[in-house]
N, C-alpha and C positions, 0 to 999 in steps of 0.2 A: 271349825273345830269339829275334830274327827279324834275320839279315843278307841283304842284297841285294845281288847284283854281276851284273856283264855280263861273260858271256865270249864272245867274238865277237857272233854275233846271237842270243844264247840269254841270258835272264834269269835266274839260278839263286838260287833264294831259301834258305838255311838256318835252319830251325825248330826251335827246343828245345820241342817237342811231338809228342801222337802224330801219327801219319801220316793219320789218320780226321779228323784234325784241320783238316787243308789238302789237302784232295782236288784233284785236277785231272780233265781229259778223260781221263786212264788212269791207273791205279795198278797199281805195282806188288806182287804178292803172293806170299809166300814159300810153296812149295808141297814135298810130300814125295812119292816114288815112289807111295803109297798113294793119293795124290789127297785123301786126308782131312783137312780144313779144320778140325781139332780144338784150335790151340795157338795163341798169338802172335798175330800179326797177323791171320794166315789164319783164327783163330776169331773175331776180332772182325768180320773182312770177312763172315764166313758169318752174324752174327748180323744185321749190318746189312743185306746184301744179299739175306739168304733161301738157303734149302737149295736151290733150282732153281741156282745157282752151282756149288755143289758138285757136282751132279747131270752140270751141263754137263761140268765139269773131267774125273769120272772118265768120262765119254763116250770122250774121248781116250786112254785106257788101251789099250793100256801105256804109261806114262809113261817117260821118259827124262833120267837125271841130265843135269844142265846143259843142258837144254833149255827153254823157254817156251812155253806155251801160251794161247790167246786164249781167252775167254768175254766174256759179257755181263755188265753190271754188276748185274742185279737189281734190287734197290730203292735201289742206290746211284745209279740214273739219276736220281732225283729230286734229287741233289746235284750233277748236271753231269757224272758218268763215264760216259764212251762205252765203254771196255774195260778190262779185268781182264788183265793179264799175268802167269799163274802161273807161277814162273821155280821149277823142281824142284832143290832146293838138298841136300836130303837124304832118307834111306832111308825113315824114318818119323817120325809125327808126335812132335815134342818133341825128335827126336834131334838131336844138334849136327850141322851141314854140315861138313865138310871145304872148306877156304879154294879149292879148284882148282873142285870145284862150284860153289859160289858165285860165282867168278866167270865161269864159263862160262854159269853162268844168267843172272847179270847183263848180259854180252854178249848173250846170247841176248834177254832181255825188251828191251833197249835196242833191237834189230834189229826185230825184232815189232811193237812201237810205231812204229819208222819206216815201217814198209812199210805199217801201217796206216791212215797219213794224218794220225794225231792230231800234234798240235803241243805238248801239255803232257803233264807226267807227273809223280806223287808217287811218290818211293822213300823206302824204309825205309833207316835205316843197317845195311849189309852188311859182315859182316866176309870180306876177300878176302884178306888177308896171310897166308901160311901161317906158322903155328907162332908168330906175334908177338901176345905178350899186352897190347901197349901199345896202348890205345884209339886214342891221337892218330898213332901210326903205322899203325893200320888206317885210319883216317880221309884220311891222307895217299894210302894205298894206292887207295880207295877215289874219292878224286879224281883219280888218275893215270887210272884206268879212264872216270869221266866226261868227263873233260875230253879225253882221245884220241878217244871217240867224238863227241862233242860237235864237234870240230874235224875231223874227216873227214866232211864234206859234210853233216854233219846238218841237218834242217829243221826240229827241235825250236826252238820259240819260249820254251817256260817250262819250266824243271825246280824241282820243290821237294823238297828234300831234309829230312826231318823225323824226330827221334829225340829222345830224352831224355838221350842222353852227351854231356856238355858236351865233354869231352876227343876226342871221336871229330869232333864237330862242328867242334873249334877245329883238329885237325889237317886235315880237309877244306877249312876255310877258307884255313888256312895256304898248302896245296898250291895251290890254285885260285889265290890272291893271287900267291903265287909264281912261276905258271906265266901271269901275265898278264891275269887278270881283273880289273876293276876296279869297287871298291866305287859302288854307286849310293844315292842320299837316299833315304829313304823318305817 
């Protein structure tokens, strides 16, 4: 399933797939305070991009919760990736992030990509709604942050949000459509 929307000057693509299947010039990578890329999307990125990406992230220590750090893409450059934005969301590898840390990290990563001059981004599904276990509500909360960023003088031209949670994607698309995004024929 892929849904394409136009939100202002930005093309937003929602894909029910793993983020590494829909790469852009920049990629959001969830990170932890230790900088260890061991689990989830970060672990997948380390395998595909190479160990040097983790080494570069570790060179930024001490890391701070809610901040984002830029690294080179390693071997992902072969797939057109120019920048990795490592967003520090949790204390340790595999530890669940607090929603307020996830939200701050998402905002920091969006700003990092904007200031890097990159105009396309791939985002995974990120839970940012405090204490809400409902995936659709999480998608709406994520959509509010993304749409808010895109509408504040963003120069982003394409954003791909990829993940496997159908309800999250449904909430995200509903929020974007309710707030004025327009479906685009594929």
